[in-house]
N, C-alpha and C positions, 0 to 999 in steps of 0.2 A: 487541295485533295479532291478527287473527282468520285463519284459513288454513279450507281445505275438507281435511277429513283422508281419506286416501286407502280404496277400498273393500277391506281385506282379505280380504273374500271371496272376491277374485278373484287372492289369492297361494296358492301351494301349501301343501298343509296344514301341511308342517314349518316355514312363517317363520310360520304363522298361530298355530301353536301356541307359538313362540318370543315371539309379539307380546303375545299371551295371560298369559306367565309375565309380560313386563317390566310389564304394565299390574298387575296381579293379585296377582302375588307380591312381584315386587319394588317396587310402586309410584312406578312411572318415571312423571313428567308425558306427556301427550297429545303434546307436541310432538317430545319427546324421542322418544318409538315413533315418532311419523313419521318423522321423521328415520333411524331406525334400521331402518325399514320401506325406506323409501328407496335407503338405501345397499344394503341385501341385494339390495332388487331389480337395482339398476347391477351386482352383483357376479355375480348368475345369469343374468342377458342375457348379459354376458360370458362365463359359461362356458359358455349354451347354442350360442355362436360358436365358441368355443375346441372346444367337444368336436364341430363340423360338425353341429348339429343344426340350424341354421339358414343361410341365403347368410352370407358373412362382408360382402355389403355391407347388409345389411338394417339400416334406421335403427334405431337403440336404442328408441325411444319405441314401433315396430311389433313389437317380440320381445315374444311374450306367455309367461310362465313360469308358467301357471296348472296345465299341463300335465305339469309337473316331480314326479318322485317321489322319496322317499328318497335313491336309488341314488346320485343326482350327487354328493350332501352327502357319501355313505362313499367316493365314489370323488375327491374333490379333494384334492390334496396343496400342500404348500408351497410348491412351484415352481408351480400352479397362483394363487396367490395372489400370489406375488411377479411374474408376469406382470399379474395384473390390476392391479397398483399403478405398474408398469413403464407399460402402456396411460394410467395416470391422468395420469401424467408428461408422458406424451408429449403427452398432450389439454392441459397447461399448468396442471394442479392442483396447488397450491400444498402446503406441506409440513402445514400445518392443515389442510388439507380430507382428506389422504392420511389424516394421522394421525386426524380422525374416524371415516374411513371405517373406519380399520384397527380402531379400539374396538365397531365394530358386527360386523365379522367377528369378533373376538377373544370377545367376547360371544356372539355365536352357537354358534359351535365349542364354548364352554367349558358352555354349557349342555347342548346335546348329547353332549358328553362325559364332563363330571363332574357333571350333574341326573340326566339321563334314562338318561345310559349306554347310548345307542344306539350311539355311535363308539367302535370298539376304542384310538384314539389320536388326538389333538388336534393336526391340522395348522396352526391358528395359535399352538401355544406357545410355539414360539421366533421369532414373527415378530417382525423388527425393521425400522424405516424410518429413513432419514436424520432426525438431529436437527439443530435450527437451536441456535446457541447458549444459547439461552435454554429449551431444552430437554435437561436433565440427566439421564445414568441417576440411579434412583433406589437407592439399597445405604445398608447399614448403616455407623453407627462401628464402631470399634475394641470399644468398651466395650459396645453390641449385642453382638457377634460372641462376645464372652465370654458375656453373657448369656444368649445362647442355644445355647451348647456346655453352660453350668452347668444349662440348663433341663432336661435329661432326668436321669430319675429312676435312679442307678445298682444300683436296688434291681431294677430293670423285667429280663422276660427277654430283651430287646432290645435291653439298652440299649449290648452292644458295637457291634452293627450300626450302629445308628443313630446312635450317638457317631462311627463311623468315617465314614459316610454326609456327617454334618454339616461331618466336618474336611475331607473329600476334597472337597466343596462351597465353603465357605471359603480354603482354601487352592489349589486347582489348576485353578479359574473353569471347571470342567466344565459341560457342557451335562446337561440333564436326560437327554436321549437316549443323551446317550454315557454318563453314570453307570450306568445299569439296562442298557446293554450290555456294563459290563467284566465280563472272564473272568478267571480265576484263570491262566493264561495272559498275559494282561494286564502281572503285574507280574513284572520281570527286575530283581534287587537293590534299586536304589534309583528306579527308571525307570517308568513307568507308559504301556503303549499306548495310544492314544484313538482311536475310530474316529469321526469328526469328518463334517460334511457333506459330501455327495459322496463317502462313503467314503474318506476321504482320512486316511490314519492321521496320526499327529503322537505326539513322544516328551515325556513331562513327566517332571520330575525333583522326587522324592516328598522334602520334607524331615522330619527327624527327628519329628515330629509326628505327621505323616501313616503313616511307618514305623510308630512305635507303635498308632497305630490300629489298623491294619490288624493286624499282629501279635495284638494284644486280640482283634481277632474273629474270626480264622480258627479258633480252637478252638472257638467258639462254632458256627460254620458246620457244623464235623466232626458235632454234637451232635445235628443235625437227621437223624432218623431214618431216612426214605427219600426220597435227593436224585435228583431224575427228572431235572433239569438240570443235571448233572456239571461243567459248564464255566463256568455260572454267580457270580460272585464273590458275589453278593446274594441270598439265598433268602428265601424265606416261608416258613412254617410248614410249608406243605406241601411243600417241595422243589422248589419250580418258580422260576425268573429270578422276581426283584422287579419289579413293575410300576412303570408312572410312575405311574399312581393312587396303588399304594400307598407311593411314596416323596413324593410332592405331600402324601400325609397325614400324613407322619413329620415333614416340615417345617413346615406349619400348624401339627400341635398342637405342635411347639417353639415356635412363634412365639408362639402362646398362651399357653404356660406363663410364657414370656419378657416377657410384657405388651406383645409388638409387633405384636399382630392390629389387623386394622384401618387399613396402612397400606401397604398394596399391594405387601407385600412377597411374595417367592414364589422359588421355586429357581432361577428366572433371574435374579432381583435376588443371590443368594446370590453368583452368577456374577459380578455387577457390582462386587460388594463383595470377591470377591479380585482382581481386576483392580486394582481403585482401591487397596487395599492395597498390591500389587506396586507400582504404581508411585509411592504417595506415599513408603510408607515404604523401600521396595528401590532405589529411583532407578534403574528399569528401562528399559534403553534402547524406547523405542516400537515399534523394529522386531523385540524381543526380545519384548515383551508379545505383539505381532500372534501370532508363531510359538505362544505359550503356549496364547492363547484361539484359534487355529485360523481367525482373520480371514482372507477373499479380500482384502480390501481395506483399507491402512492407513487408509483414509480412516472407517473403522468405530473405530479403534482409537484416532482420533486424541481422542476425546470424551473420554477421561480426561485429558489435560493442559486440558480444558475445568475438569471438574472440581477439577484443583490449583488452576487459576488463580483460581477463585469462592472457596477456599477460603486461598488468599491475600491476596486483598482483603479478604474477611471480618475476617482474623486483623488486618489493619492496621487497619482501620476500628475494631476491639474495643479497640484499645489505649486504654487510659484517658488517655493524655498526648494526643489527637488531638483531646479536649474544651479543650485548653488554648486554643485559636482562639477558639471561641465564647463561652468563659468572657470572654479580654480584652476580646470585643466588648463583652459585657455590662456590664465595668467601664466 
């Protein structure tokens, strides 16, 4: 199928740079890049209306984004992105269309946060969209979780810290922003106070493994010569609070050593892993799981029942006795 590609020179420089990165470095097809461009153009047209840069009744096709500079990118929050997807849903866009647009937005912000490092944070890091029954969260199996924890080098200078980080992710189901925001005062005996979305606090009970990991790490934290962020639980070698990008690298490196890279896994997938393990092995009530994860809506937590249903179905179909019927027909 032939198509007429857009004139990327009419786009802001920050979109042009991302487009050329996709074409030249990532080697994406021209059609894929074209779709990414159109989705980003749609998003930034919405942002111009939301920022009152054009009248709200301006037809989208008449909104010129070419004059935008990078300051609008720096101003965007997760709330802005959700507002965009709410508008798409109101206009009748289906889940698959919104998921495609989410891929473009995630890729765009990942490029400016991880690759060029022009952003101090990634507003799309924890972007979640409604899933249909066929779209399930990606998570580690129990064996892969053990492999991930075992991948860390006990001789490493930061072993205790990194092991503690992975342990909390896999056991508590925290978001990345929640983990880096932990303070020493967040720990009270066998509980952890987490500051979640909307500055809402929630309490998580720590199991013995988490308590042991924290106890093992704290003496190493005291070895940091000059602590600048005295309240922060996790510190970098300079004594400052460990940032999101550093935690992402710790997780990415551990996944690579465990042979789990290239599977779309991330810090957020460790959150999915914790939730799945609690639901499958702990027989946790769905509303309890909702409170642990800090979900505002029970429908978001409901996805883990679908994961369990899928695995039950797979277990039934994998029973070798299930082949008896086929064997009988052949006979």
